[in-house]
N, C-alpha and C positions, 0 to 999 in steps of 0.2 A: 505517580501516586494515585491511588484510588480511594475515594471516601466521599462523604457528603460534600457537596460544593459549598462555596461561599463561606460564611462564618463558621459553619460546622467543620469545614476542612482546615481552617487556620491552625487549630491546635495540633492536628496531625502533621501539617506541613512544618510547623516549628519543631516538633519532636524529630521529624525526619531530617531536617537541616542540622539539628544538634548531633544526631547520630552520624551523619556524613562528615561533619566537622571533626568528630572524634576519629574518623578514619582518614583525615586529611583530604577529604573530597568536598566538592561543592556542586550544587545544581546550577545549570545554566539559567540565568534569570529570564531569558526570552523563550526558553524551550521547555519549561517545567511549570506545571500547575496541578492543582488537585482536581481530579475528574470524578464524576459520579459513575457508578457502575454502569448505568444505562448508556452513557456516552461512549463507553469503550475507550481503548487506548490504541493510538497509531504506533506501529512498530514494524520496521522492515517492509514497508509497502503494503501492510495489511492493517485493518481496523479490527482489533480483538474485542469482541462483545461477549456478554454472558451467553454461552451455549453455541456460539458461532464465530466464524472468522470471515471477514469480507475484504475484498480488494479495495484499496483506496481509489476514489473516483479519478484522481489525477493519473494513477497508474493505467487505468482503462483508457482515459483520454489520450495519453501518450502512445499507447499501443495502437489505437485506431488511427491516429495521425501518422505513425510510422508505417502502418500497412498501406494507407492511402498514398504516402510518399513512395513506397516501394512499387505500388501499382503503376504510378506515373513513370517512375524510373525504369521499370521493367519494359513498359511500352517503348521507351526511348532506347532500350538496350544498355542502360547504365548499371543495371544490377542483374545478377543471375538468379535463376529460380532456386539454386542451392542456397544462396544467401538468404532469400526470403524464407525458405523452408527452415533453415537453422534458427532464424529469428523467431519464427512462429512456434517452433518446438520449444525454444528456451522460454518464451513468455508463457506458453501453455503449461510447462512444467512448474513455473513459478506460481501461476494461477491455481494449479491443482492443490496447493497448500491452503487455499481458501475454500469456502463453500460456494464454488463458482461454476458448477457443472452446467446449469442452465445458461449462464452468461456465455460460456465458451461454446456451447452448442448453437447459440444464436449468432455470436460474432464471427467465429472462424469461417463458417460457410459463406458469409456475406462478402468475402474478399475473393475475387477471381483473377487469375493471372494467365488467361488463355489467349 
């Protein structure tokens, strides 16, 4: 839901819940709230904001941790370069759906497997 937060969003939330009830649906109590437009909405690993889409911080943190783990495992011979490359390509393709060009240009070259 997107609207003014707090008391302003309460009437909208109530109307939305009524509409869902009419469709025999319900909102998850712990996962739904009224957002202001400026906060954006998290969906499928992205934060959708007015005029832009960003990757969630947790998504980036997991990618960095995974690449560091792959670096260590590659040095030990536990993971192949093909596996690392496939993971890197998959994450990069996912990240391309966000406004993440600068982030990808900064992060990807920071990992070496030589």
